[in-house]
C-alpha positions in Angstrom: 0.0 0.0 0.0 1.4 3.4 -1.0 1.8 6.3 1.4 0.1 9.6 0.8 0.7 12.9 2.6 -2.2 15.4 2.3 -1.7 19.1 3.2 -4.9 20.9 3.9 -4.9 24.6 3.4 -7.0 27.0 5.4 -10.0 26.7 3.0 -10.3 23.1 4.2 -11.2 24.4 7.6 -12.9 27.7 6.9 -14.3 29.3 3.8 -12.7 32.6 3.0 -14.6 35.4 4.8 -16.6 33.1 7.1 -16.7 33.6 10.9 -14.2 31.3 12.6 -16.9 29.3 14.5 -16.8 25.6 15.3 -20.0 25.1 13.2 -18.4 26.7 10.1 -15.2 24.7 10.4 -17.1 21.4 10.8 -19.1 22.3 7.7 -15.9 23.0 5.7 -14.2 19.8 6.9 -17.2 17.7 6.0 -16.6 18.6 2.3 -13.3 16.7 2.3 -13.7 14.1 5.0 -15.6 11.6 2.8 -13.1 11.7 0.0 -10.1 11.3 2.3 -11.8 8.3 4.0 -12.3 6.7 0.6 -8.6 7.2 -0.3 -7.7 5.5 2.9 -8.8 2.2 1.3 -6.0 2.5 -1.2 -3.3 4.5 0.7 -1.7 5.0 4.1 -2.6 8.6 4.8 -1.0 11.3 6.9 -2.9 14.7 7.1 -1.2 18.0 7.8 -3.4 21.0 8.3 -2.9 24.8 8.5 -3.7 26.8 11.6 -3.1 30.4 10.7 -6.6 31.8 11.5 -7.1 29.4 14.5 -3.8 30.1 16.3 -4.3 33.8 15.7 -7.8 33.6 17.4 -6.3 31.6 20.3 -3.7 34.3 20.7 -6.4 37.0 20.8 -8.4 35.0 23.3 -5.2 34.5 25.2 -4.6 38.2 25.5 -8.1 39.0 26.5 -7.7 37.6 30.1 -5.1 39.9 31.7 -5.0 38.1 35.1 -2.9 35.3 33.7 0.4 35.8 31.7 -0.2 35.1 28.0 0.8 31.6 26.8 3.6 31.4 24.3 3.0 30.5 20.6 4.3 26.9 20.9 1.6 26.1 23.4 -1.0 27.8 21.2 0.1 25.7 18.2 -0.3 22.6 20.4 -3.8 23.8 21.3 -4.7 24.3 17.7 -3.4 20.8 16.8 -5.7 19.2 19.3 -8.7 21.4 18.4 -8.4 21.0 14.6 -7.3 17.4 14.8 -10.3 16.6 16.9 -12.7 18.2 14.4 -11.1 16.4 11.5 -11.3 13.1 13.3 -14.9 13.6 14.2 -15.9 14.3 10.6 -13.9 11.4 9.3 -15.6 9.2 11.8 -19.1 10.3 10.6 -18.4 9.4 7.0 -16.2 6.3 7.7 -16.9 5.0 11.2 -14.8 1.8 10.7 -11.7 3.8 9.7 -9.3 4.3 12.6 -8.1 7.9 12.9 -5.5 9.3 15.3 -4.5 12.9 16.1 -0.9 13.2 17.2 0.7 16.3 18.9 3.8 16.7 16.8 7.0 18.5 17.7 9.3 19.8 15.0 12.9 20.7 15.6 14.0 24.2 14.3 17.2 26.2 14.7 17.1 28.9 17.3 19.5 30.9 15.2 17.3 30.8 12.1 17.1 34.2 10.4 13.3 34.0 10.5 13.4 35.1 14.1 14.7 38.5 12.9 12.3 38.7 10.0 8.7 37.6 11.0 6.7 36.6 7.9 4.1 34.1 8.8 0.5 35.5 8.8 -1.7 34.5 11.7 -5.0 35.7 13.0 -7.7 38.0 11.5 -7.3 40.9 9.1 -7.3 44.5 10.2 -7.7 47.9 8.5 -4.4 49.8 7.8 -5.4 52.6 10.2 -5.4 50.1 13.1 -1.7 49.3 12.7 -0.3 51.9 15.1 -2.7 51.1 17.9 -2.2 47.3 17.6 1.5 47.6 17.6 1.5 49.9 20.6 -0.9 47.7 22.6 0.5 44.3 21.7 4.0 44.9 20.2 3.1 42.9 17.1 4.9 42.9 13.8 2.4 43.5 11.0 2.4 43.3 7.2 -0.1 43.6 4.4 -1.9 40.4 3.3 -3.5 41.6 0.1 -5.2 44.9 1.0 -5.5 44.2 4.7 -3.0 44.1 7.6 -2.3 40.9 9.6 0.0 39.9 12.4 3.2 38.2 11.3 5.4 35.9 13.5 8.7 34.1 12.9 8.5 31.0 10.7 11.8 29.0 11.0 12.7 26.2 8.6 11.5 22.8 9.9 14.6 20.5 10.4 13.4 17.2 12.0 10.1 15.6 13.1 10.7 14.6 16.7 7.7 12.3 16.9 8.2 10.5 13.6 8.3 7.0 15.1 4.8 7.4 16.5 3.5 8.6 13.1 5.1 5.5 11.4 3.6 3.1 14.0 0.1 4.5 13.5 0.4 4.4 9.7 1.5 0.8 9.9 -1.7 0.0 11.8 -3.7 1.7 8.9 -4.7 4.7 11.0 -5.3 8.0 9.2 -2.8 10.1 11.1 -3.4 13.8 11.6 0.0 15.2 12.5 2.4 18.1 12.0 -0.6 20.3 12.5 -0.1 24.0 11.8 3.4 23.0 10.7 4.2 21.3 14.0 5.0 22.6 17.5 8.3 24.6 17.0 11.0 23.2 19.3 14.6 24.0 19.8 17.5 22.1 21.5 18.8 23.6 24.7 21.1 22.5 27.5 17.9 21.5 29.5 16.5 19.5 26.6 13.9 20.3 23.9 12.0 23.5 24.6 9.2 25.3 22.7 9.9 28.5 20.9 7.9 31.6 19.8 7.1 30.7 16.1 4.7 29.1 13.7 6.2 26.7 11.1 5.0 26.8 7.5 2.7 23.8 7.0 3.6 23.2 3.4 7.4 22.9 4.2 6.4 20.7 7.2 4.3 18.5 4.8 7.3 18.1 2.4 9.6 17.2 5.3 7.0 14.6 6.5 6.6 13.1 3.1 10.3 12.8 2.7 10.8 11.2 6.1 8.0 8.7 5.4 9.3 7.9 1.9 5.8 8.8 0.8 4.8 8.0 -2.8 2.7 11.2 -3.2 2.5 14.7 -1.6 -0.8 16.3 -2.2 -1.2 20.0 -1.4 -4.9 21.2 -1.5 -5.6 24.8 -1.8 -8.2 27.3 -3.1 -6.7 27.5 -6.6 -7.5 24.6 -8.9 -3.9 24.5 -10.3 -0.6 26.4 -10.5 -0.9 29.1 -13.1 1.4 31.0 -15.4 0.8 34.8 -15.5 -1.7 34.5 -12.7 -4.2 37.4 -12.5 -3.7 38.6 -16.0 -5.7 37.9 -19.2 -2.9 35.6 -20.3 -3.2 33.3 -17.2 -2.9 29.6 -18.1 -3.1 26.5 -15.9 0.0 24.4 -15.7 -1.1 20.8 -15.7 2.3 19.1 -15.5 5.8 20.4 -14.9 9.1 19.4 -13.5 10.4 21.1 -10.3 13.0 22.9 -12.5 10.4 24.3 -14.8 8.4 25.6 -11.9 11.5 27.2 -10.2 10.7 30.8 -11.4 7.4 30.5 -9.5 8.9 29.2 -6.3 9.1 32.5 -4.4 8.2 33.4 -0.8 5.2 35.4 -1.7 2.8 34.1 0.9 0.5 32.5 -1.7 1.4 29.8 -4.2 5.2 30.3 -4.1 5.8 28.5 -0.8 3.7 25.6 -1.9 5.8 25.2 -5.1 8.9 25.5 -3.0 7.7 22.7 -0.7 6.6 20.3 -3.5 9.8 21.0 -5.5 11.9 20.1 -2.5 10.1 16.9 -2.0 10.2 15.7 -5.6 13.9 16.6 -6.1 15.0 14.8 -2.9 12.7 11.8 -3.1 12.3 11.2 -6.9 8.5 10.9 -6.2 5.7 13.0 -7.5 3.6 15.8 -5.9 0.3 17.4 -6.7 -1.2 20.9 -6.1 -5.0 21.4 -6.7 -8.4 22.3 -5.4 -9.9 20.8 -2.3 -13.1 19.9 -4.2 -11.1 18.0 -6.9 -9.0 15.9 -4.4 -9.5 12.5 -6.2 -9.1 13.9 -9.7 -5.9 15.8 -8.6 -4.4 12.7 -7.2 -5.3 10.8 -10.4 -3.5 13.5 -12.5 -6.8 14.6 -14.1 -7.0 18.0 -12.5 -4.6 20.4 -10.7 -0.9 20.4 -11.3 1.4 17.3 -11.3 5.0 18.1 -10.3 7.7 15.6 -11.3 11.4 15.4 -10.6 
């Protein structure tokens, strides 16, 4: 049985513009749960999910109660792993009650000297109007950048180096569990004289998915997103879907732009290191994307 790593983008958990309620997230997850359960009959499946909106909301809730010191980001990432993993497992259980599913709190080793700590770039939380920037920075000390036409908080996003809990993931996959792991990119952890300790960061979930796929010797890496494929000349009258390409051919598009670029960087890294294939496509087309009939197929 082949191994498949699926990376679920934010639209798998919440439709763009929708309120970040439990009900809305369950509704979005239900749209993909049945398809993933069906794929589990043919593949060993590990699911990685994003957590940008959720961890940002937890951070805001965290700051609202002033009588207790705010929890650090690594703990909030762990909270989001449990919350989102639970919701995914619940929906998978509704559609496929006989399929075992496990959610695993997953720690990822990063380098405490990573340059990302001096250049926060990972968007978390809700959007704000530009005129709110000064007040938010004064009140919370946040770094903020434009995400489209709106402002959002940005936090450090160091490179994932090693999956600390890989053995547990492999054991569960061997027992044919769908394993929900590396959630939100994983809990960022650094080595210290006292042992492994958490750090104030949020890891990119696509890079963490590529790292997981490589570590598992996965046969496929599937990144699901809002776009139905990778496009040339995106946003122009000349835009054209790329249905198949090598990592080298996609290299000009592999830029850290916060949108499709990091996804291309992640899948390119996986296919070049592993010699296997990767796919980028729309959530609604999951089975067609994996079959090569939709989305973009990336080859070594």
